[in-house]
C-alpha positions in Angstrom: -30.9 97.7 124.7 -29.0 95.4 127.8 -25.8 96.6 126.0 -26.8 100.1 126.0 -27.9 99.9 129.6 -24.4 98.7 130.3 -22.5 101.1 128.5 -24.4 103.9 130.3 -24.0 102.2 133.5 -19.9 102.5 133.0 -20.1 106.3 131.8 -22.3 107.0 134.9 -19.8 105.3 137.5 -16.8 107.0 136.1 -18.4 110.5 136.2 -19.4 109.6 140.0 -15.8 108.8 140.5 -14.5 112.1 138.5 -17.2 114.3 140.3 -17.0 112.6 143.8 -13.1 112.2 143.6 -12.2 113.5 146.8 -15.2 111.9 148.8 -14.2 108.3 147.3 -10.6 108.7 147.9 -10.6 110.4 151.6 -12.8 107.8 152.4 -10.6 104.6 151.1 -7.3 106.4 152.4 -7.0 109.5 154.7 -4.3 111.2 156.5 -5.2 114.8 157.8 -2.0 116.5 156.4 -1.6 114.7 153.1 -5.2 114.8 152.4 -5.4 118.3 153.1 -2.7 119.1 150.5 -4.6 117.0 148.0 -8.0 118.3 148.3 -6.5 121.9 148.5 -4.3 121.4 145.2 -7.3 120.0 143.5 -5.3 116.6 143.0 -8.1 113.9 143.7 -10.2 115.6 140.8 -6.9 115.3 138.2 -6.1 111.7 139.6 -9.7 110.5 138.9 -9.7 112.6 135.2 -6.3 111.2 134.4 -7.0 107.7 135.6 -10.6 107.7 133.5 -9.2 108.8 130.5 -6.4 106.4 130.7 -8.3 103.4 131.5 -11.1 104.3 129.2 -8.3 104.4 126.2 -6.9 101.1 127.1 -10.0 99.4 127.0 -11.3 100.6 123.8 -7.8 99.8 122.4 -8.2 96.2 123.7 -11.8 95.8 122.3 -11.8 97.6 119.3 -7.7 98.5 118.3 -6.3 94.9 118.8 -9.7 93.2 118.9 -7.7 89.9 117.7 -9.0 86.3 118.2 -5.4 85.4 119.3 -5.7 88.0 122.5 -8.8 87.3 123.1 -8.2 85.2 126.3 -8.8 85.8 129.9 -5.2 86.1 130.5 -4.5 88.6 127.7 -7.6 91.2 129.2 -6.0 90.4 132.5 -2.6 91.8 131.1 -3.9 94.9 129.9 -6.1 95.4 132.9 -2.8 95.4 135.0 -0.9 97.7 132.6 -3.9 100.1 132.6 -4.0 100.0 136.5 -0.4 100.9 136.8 0.3 102.8 134.2 -2.8 105.0 135.3 -1.2 105.0 138.6 2.2 105.9 137.6 1.1 109.0 136.1 -1.2 109.5 138.6 2.2 109.3 141.1 4.7 111.6 139.6 1.6 114.4 138.8 0.8 114.5 142.5 4.6 114.5 143.5 5.2 117.1 140.9 2.3 119.1 142.6 4.0 118.2 146.4 7.6 119.5 145.1 6.5 122.7 144.0 4.6 123.4 147.1 8.3 121.7 148.9 6.0 119.4 150.7 7.3 115.7 151.4 4.7 113.0 151.5 6.6 110.2 149.8 5.0 107.5 152.4 1.4 108.4 152.1 2.0 109.1 148.2 3.1 105.8 148.0 0.2 104.1 150.2 -2.4 106.3 148.1 -0.9 104.8 145.2 -1.8 101.6 146.4 -5.3 102.1 147.1 -5.7 103.8 143.9 -4.5 100.7 141.9 -7.2 98.9 143.6 -9.8 101.2 142.7 -8.6 101.2 138.7 -8.6 97.8 138.7 -12.4 97.9 139.4 -12.9 100.7 137.5 -11.4 98.8 134.6 -13.3 96.1 135.2 -16.5 98.0 134.6 -15.5 99.8 131.8 -15.0 95.9 130.4 -18.2 95.2 131.0 -19.5 98.4 129.9 -17.9 98.5 126.0 -17.3 94.8 125.5 -20.7 93.9 124.2 -19.9 95.8 120.4 -16.2 94.1 120.0 -16.1 91.9 116.9 -13.8 89.3 118.4 -13.1 89.9 122.1 -17.0 90.6 123.3 -16.9 87.1 125.7 -13.5 88.4 127.4 -12.7 88.1 130.4 -15.9 86.1 131.3 -18.5 84.7 128.9 -22.1 85.5 128.7 
């Protein structure tokens, strides 16, 4: 029962991020012109959606596809955390940059700063996802922190 509650918790946290993405991202990083362009272009929602999909897929790959005793140490999980967070950030950076390029807007510095904040948020979400789905893994259920 505890495992199911944790799974539901992870899904709910992810849905909150996606559904309230503009509020969350603007609370963490706000610059008037940049944030207006992000909001008006619906970029916040797409960034949250892309991040959520990438992070959930990477966590599933770690816990259920790789699922190896040789890959069940905390530092292996840390590599996946950093890789998933950076991958999501890179995808989102280029997505937002392409939107701004089409609109002929130059927010390079603001987009970089936003990407740093987004990377930290992606790491937090990956941790939540890990604790949500690790319980059914046969070899990695105690990674990153044993029960």
